[in-house]
Structure formats: structure tokens, C-alpha cells
Backbone as CSV, one residue per row, in Angstrom:
resi,resn,N_x,N_y,N_z,CA_x,CA_y,CA_z,C_x,C_y,C_z
1,MET,-116.606,-19.190,-90.120,-117.685,-18.217,-90.087,-117.215,-16.923,-89.432
2,ARG,-116.536,-17.034,-88.314,-116.126,-15.821,-87.603,-115.161,-14.982,-88.441
3,PHE,-114.248,-15.649,-89.151,-113.316,-14.933,-90.014,-114.086,-14.195,-91.111
4,ALA,-115.053,-14.844,-91.725,-115.863,-14.222,-92.777,-116.665,-13.040,-92.221
5,GLU,-117.264,-13.212,-91.058,-118.026,-12.114,-90.441,-117.112,-10.927,-90.144
6,THR,-115.915,-11.209,-89.654,-114.971,-10.149,-89.331,-114.544,-9.395,-90.587
7,LEU,-114.343,-10.107,-91.692,-113.980,-9.438,-92.933,-115.089,-8.502,-93.413
8,ILE,-116.330,-8.948,-93.321,-117.445,-8.079,-93.724,-117.478,-6.849,-92.829
9,GLU,-117.373,-7.060,-91.540,-117.370,-5.929,-90.609,-116.206,-4.987,-90.893
10,LEU,-115.037,-5.551,-91.129,-113.849,-4.756,-91.379,-114.030,-3.854,-92.599
11,MET,-114.609,-4.383,-93.647,-114.779,-3.612,-94.880,-115.980,-2.673,-94.834
12,CYS,-116.894,-2.893,-93.888,-118.163,-2.151,-93.886,-118.409,-1.309,-92.644
13,TRP,-117.440,-1.202,-91.748,-117.673,-0.342,-90.579,-117.406,1.099,-90.973
14,ASP,-117.894,1.994,-90.208,-117.894,3.414,-90.514,-116.520,3.947,-90.905
15,GLY,-115.491,3.624,-90.146,-114.144,4.109,-90.442,-113.606,3.599,-91.763
16,ALA,-113.859,2.342,-92.069,-113.377,1.756,-93.319,-114.104,2.342,-94.522
17,ILE,-115.394,2.541,-94.400,-116.164,3.132,-95.501,-115.675,4.553,-95.758
18,GLY,-115.429,5.307,-94.711,-114.893,6.655,-94.874,-113.543,6.645,-95.577
19,MET,-112.677,5.716,-95.198,-111.360,5.604,-95.828,-111.497,5.217,-97.300
20,GLN,-112.395,4.283,-97.603,-112.587,3.880,-98.992,-113.122,5.036,-99.829
21,ARG,-114.051,5.804,-99.281,-114.575,6.968,-100.002,-113.462,7.981,-100.267
22,LEU,-112.610,8.206,-99.274,-111.501,9.145,-99.429,-110.533,8.662,-100.507
23,LEU,-110.184,7.381,-100.477,-109.262,6.835,-101.475,-109.842,6.913,-102.881
24,ILE,-111.136,6.659,-103.010,-111.786,6.769,-104.324,-111.740,8.219,-104.799
25,ALA,-112.073,9.143,-103.915,-112.108,10.559,-104.287,-110.723,11.095,-104.659
26,GLU,-109.681,10.591,-104.019,-108.336,11.127,-104.225,-107.422,10.190,-105.014
27,ALA,-107.988,9.193,-105.670,-107.180,8.209,-106.394,-106.298,8.838,-107.464
28,ASP,-106.808,9.822,-108.178,-106.002,10.463,-109.214,-104.862,11.288,-108.621
29,THR,-105.104,11.892,-107.480,-104.091,12.738,-106.847,-103.003,11.916,-106.167
30,PHE,-103.401,10.812,-105.503,-102.460,9.969,-104.749,-102.602,8.498,-105.153
31,PRO,-102.260,8.138,-106.383,-102.481,6.756,-106.839,-101.688,5.708,-106.061
32,LYS,-100.499,6.045,-105.614,-99.678,5.069,-104.892,-100.246,4.761,-103.515
33,LEU,-100.894,5.723,-102.899,-101.474,5.509,-101.567,-102.535,4.417,-101.613
34,GLY,-103.420,4.513,-102.576,-104.460,3.495,-102.723,-103.879,2.121,-103.001
35,SER,-102.882,2.068,-103.873,-102.247,0.792,-104.203,-101.588,0.164,-102.983
36,ARG,-100.919,0.985,-102.197,-100.262,0.462,-100.989,-101.277,-0.060,-99.978
37,LEU,-102.362,0.656,-99.809,-103.387,0.204,-98.871,-104.024,-1.093,-99.342
38,VAL,-104.295,-1.185,-100.630,-104.874,-2.416,-101.179,-103.924,-3.585,-100.980
39,MET,-102.642,-3.379,-101.247,-101.672,-4.469,-101.083,-101.571,-4.904,-99.627
40,ALA,-101.510,-3.944,-98.718,-101.383,-4.278,-97.292,-102.627,-4.988,-96.784
41,SER,-103.798,-4.488,-97.144,-105.024,-5.121,-96.655,-105.238,-6.479,-97.310
42,SER,-104.839,-6.623,-98.567,-104.957,-7.924,-99.226,-104.103,-8.968,-98.524
43,GLU,-102.917,-8.563,-98.139,-102.016,-9.476,-97.422,-102.664,-9.960,-96.130
44,ILE,-103.267,-9.045,-95.410,-103.892,-9.391,-94.133,-105.127,-10.263,-94.339
45,MET,-105.944,-9.921,-95.321,-107.208,-10.641,-95.512,-107.041,-11.930,-96.301
46,GLU,-106.200,-11.920,-97.320,-106.119,-13.055,-98.236,-105.160,-14.148,-97.780
47,LYS,-104.057,-13.764,-97.195,-103.003,-14.736,-96.898,-103.470,-15.920,-96.041
48,PRO,-104.194,-15.689,-94.937,-104.589,-16.847,-94.122,-105.466,-17.850,-94.878
49,VAL,-106.374,-17.344,-95.682,-107.274,-18.247,-96.422,-106.514,-18.927,-97.555
50,ALA,-105.633,-18.197,-98.229,-104.839,-18.794,-99.307,-103.941,-19.911,-98.764
51,LEU,-103.341,-19.691,-97.606,-102.517,-20.743,-96.992,-103.355,-21.958,-96.635
52,TRP,-104.563,-21.715,-96.144,-105.464,-22.820,-95.797,-105.846,-23.605,-97.041
53,LEU,-106.189,-22.898,-98.131,-106.531,-23.587,-99.383,-105.331,-24.356,-99.929
54,ALA,-104.147,-23.767,-99.848,-102.941,-24.447,-100.319,-102.703,-25.717,-99.513
55,ALA,-102.946,-25.657,-98.210,-102.794,-26.845,-97.361,-103.813,-27.920,-97.718
56,LYS,-104.926,-27.504,-98.311,-105.958,-28.458,-98.727,-105.734,-28.968,-100.149
57,GLY,-104.608,-28.560,-100.782,-104.251,-29.114,-102.081,-104.335,-28.176,-103.271
58,HIS,-104.794,-26.951,-103.073,-104.821,-26.001,-104.190,-103.427,-25.451,-104.423
59,LYS,-103.076,-25.251,-105.696,-101.788,-24.621,-106.003,-101.818,-23.187,-105.516
60,SER,-100.665,-22.681,-105.103,-100.581,-21.352,-104.491,-101.188,-20.254,-105.353
61,ALA,-100.856,-20.207,-106.644,-101.392,-19.154,-107.517,-102.901,-19.290,-107.634
62,ASN,-103.371,-20.501,-107.778,-104.811,-20.739,-107.874,-105.496,-20.380,-106.557
63,ALA,-104.879,-20.719,-105.443,-105.455,-20.404,-104.134,-105.581,-18.894,-103.957
64,ALA,-104.569,-18.138,-104.363,-104.619,-16.674,-104.230,-105.760,-16.086,-105.051
65,ASN,-105.946,-16.577,-106.258,-107.054,-16.091,-107.098,-108.406,-16.460,-106.511
66,LEU,-108.520,-17.680,-106.025,-109.784,-18.115,-105.417,-110.133,-17.267,-104.197
67,VAL,-109.135,-16.971,-103.392,-109.368,-16.171,-102.188,-109.797,-14.755,-102.562
68,ARG,-109.147,-14.168,-103.551,-109.517,-12.817,-103.992,-110.969,-12.796,-104.451
69,GLU,-111.359,-13.781,-105.241,-112.753,-13.892,-105.694,-113.692,-14.109,-104.514
70,TRP,-113.267,-14.937,-103.567,-114.100,-15.232,-102.402,-114.324,-13.982,-101.559
71,ILE,-113.279,-13.205,-101.330,-113.420,-11.980,-100.532,-114.322,-10.978,-101.241
72,ASN,-114.190,-10.871,-102.545,-115.095,-9.985,-103.286,-116.538,-10.460,-103.183
73,ARG,-116.742,-11.754,-103.324,-118.098,-12.307,-103.185,-118.647,-12.040,-101.785
74,LEU,-117.790,-12.150,-100.812,-118.175,-11.967,-99.415,-118.495,-10.516,-99.092
75,THR,-117.661,-9.580,-99.540,-117.776,-8.201,-99.063,-118.365,-7.202,-100.052
76,ALA,-118.279,-7.465,-101.341,-118.660,-6.449,-102.336,-120.103,-5.950,-102.212
77,PRO,-121.098,-6.826,-102.095,-122.473,-6.293,-102.025,-122.695,-5.382,-100.823
78,ALA,-122.233,-5.785,-99.669,-122.421,-4.976,-98.458,-121.613,-3.688,-98.528
79,ARG,-120.407,-3.768,-99.070,-119.558,-2.591,-99.190,-120.148,-1.571,-100.157
80,LEU,-120.596,-2.023,-101.302,-121.168,-1.117,-102.303,-122.408,-0.420,-101.761
81,ASP,-123.282,-1.165,-101.087,-124.472,-0.552,-100.476,-124.077,0.576,-99.528
82,ARG,-123.032,0.381,-98.778,-122.609,1.389,-97.808,-121.843,2.538,-98.468
83,LEU,-121.024,2.238,-99.455,-120.316,3.300,-100.169,-121.286,4.244,-100.870
84,LEU,-122.369,3.699,-101.389,-123.363,4.504,-102.101,-124.409,5.116,-101.184
85,GLY,-124.368,4.774,-99.907,-125.300,5.345,-98.954,-126.658,4.669,-98.893
86,HIS,-126.800,3.497,-99.506,-128.066,2.765,-99.450,-128.305,2.142,-98.082
87,ARG,-127.222,1.822,-97.394,-127.292,1.293,-96.031,-126.233,1.989,-95.203
88,GLN,-126.449,2.052,-93.917,-125.500,2.687,-93.008,-124.331,1.738,-92.735
89,PRO,-123.116,2.288,-92.629,-121.984,1.446,-92.232,-122.218,0.886,-90.827
90,TYR,-121.518,-0.198,-90.520,-121.593,-0.731,-89.166,-121.042,0.319,-88.215
91,PRO,-121.738,0.577,-87.120,-121.332,1.679,-86.239,-120.093,1.390,-85.396
92,GLN,-119.807,0.127,-85.152,-118.681,-0.209,-84.282,-117.582,-0.905,-85.073
93,GLU,-116.398,-0.883,-84.524,-115.275,-1.574,-85.148,-115.571,-3.072,-85.222
94,PRO,-114.840,-3.796,-86.086,-115.072,-5.232,-86.218,-115.062,-5.949,-84.875
95,GLY,-116.021,-6.832,-84.724,-116.175,-7.596,-83.495,-117.313,-7.099,-82.631
96,GLY,-117.765,-5.894,-82.852,-118.815,-5.324,-82.029,-120.191,-5.331,-82.649
97,ASN,-120.331,-5.826,-83.875,-121.593,-5.716,-84.601,-122.299,-7.043,-84.847
98,THR,-121.587,-8.127,-84.840,-122.102,-9.412,-85.287,-123.434,-9.840,-84.681
99,PRO,-123.612,-9.814,-83.382,-124.874,-10.351,-82.847,-126.126,-9.630,-83.345
100,ARG,-125.987,-8.359,-83.730,-127.152,-7.592,-84.112,-127.475,-7.655,-85.598
101,TYR,-126.600,-8.195,-86.417,-126.778,-8.106,-87.861,-126.950,-9.486,-88.496
102,THR,-128.196,-9.853,-88.768,-128.460,-11.164,-89.354,-128.040,-11.226,-90.817
103,ARG,-128.082,-10.102,-91.541,-127.619,-10.095,-92.939,-126.140,-10.426,-93.013
104,LEU,-125.377,-9.916,-92.071,-123.952,-10.195,-92.017,-123.734,-11.698,-91.863
105,ARG,-124.467,-12.289,-90.949,-124.329,-13.741,-90.725,-124.741,-14.544,-91.953
106,ALA,-125.813,-14.146,-92.619,-126.271,-14.860,-93.814,-125.238,-14.755,-94.935
107,ALA,-124.671,-13.571,-95.126,-123.647,-13.385,-96.161,-122.407,-14.220,-95.838
108,ALA,-122.010,-14.232,-94.584,-120.849,-15.032,-94.178,-121.119,-16.516,-94.378
109,ARG,-122.292,-16.974,-94.008,-122.648,-18.390,-94.169,-122.623,-18.788,-95.645
110,ASP,-123.166,-17.936,-96.522,-123.165,-18.212,-97.953,-121.741,-18.277,-98.498
111,ALA,-120.906,-17.331,-98.092,-119.530,-17.297,-98.593,-118.720,-18.478,-98.075
112,VAL,-118.917,-18.851,-96.833,-118.182,-20.004,-96.284,-118.628,-21.285,-96.983
113,SER,-119.899,-21.437,-97.238,-120.393,-22.616,-97.971,-119.755,-22.684,-99.350
114,TYR,-119.682,-21.542,-100.021,-119.043,-21.492,-101.339,-117.567,-21.888,-101.235
115,LEU,-116.871,-21.338,-100.252,-115.448,-21.647,-100.093,-115.237,-23.150,-99.837
116,LEU,-116.065,-23.717,-98.998,-115.941,-25.150,-98.700,-116.268,-26.013,-99.916
117,SER,-117.133,-25.510,-100.802,-117.461,-26.280,-102.014,-116.270,-26.349,-102.974
118,LEU,-115.283,-25.471,-102.801,-114.103,-25.485,-103.656,-113.131,-26.602,-103.295
119,LEU,-113.329,-27.201,-102.147,-112.393,-28.238,-101.683,-112.648,-29.570,-102.372
């Protein structure tokens, strides 16, 4: 649960939303920058869960795909709301928002339940 909550916070806090907006706006001008950031952040976010799934018996390639889908399921709705300005980004860096945000906890609980159902 804590890992899932941290991922939502990481993708939805003010600094991250600003960076995502900048990368979207400048994607045509600096395409390699966006690709590098996506690869680096994917490594950080996906690798621990993919290794855990692989240890539980999933093949590595399948585990990587499942994790990518899981992270999108976990973060996409909250991220899109914030990118479009429908909701405010989390005001503090990851780790400082969790107790105050029940939607974050509900989204994390749903995503963790889904991930565990894959086992």
C-alpha cells in the first residue's frame, strides 16, 4: 500500500505535474529528453514490482508488462485530473500528503487488490 501511495504522490505532486506539462509542451522540440525521463522513471517505479512479480512466478517480460499496466491503472486518473487542472496537484513532495488524502488511499487500495489478484 505504501509503495502504491508513494507512486501516486510522486506522479501527482506539484513539481511532477509541472515537469509533465513542460515535457508535453516541448516534446516536439526535445523528443529525447522526454524519452530519457520516461525510461529513468520507469526503471525506478517498475523494476521493484516487476522483480516481486517475477519472484512470484511471472515470466520477466510478462511481469514488466503487468507492472506498466498496473502503474497506469494506479496513477493515470489522478494524473490526468491534475494535468488538465480539474484537481490541484498534491502540495507537498511524496510522503507528506498521504494522511490527508482519502482518494489517494482508495486508489492505492484498489490497485494493490488488482495486483494481488494477478498472483
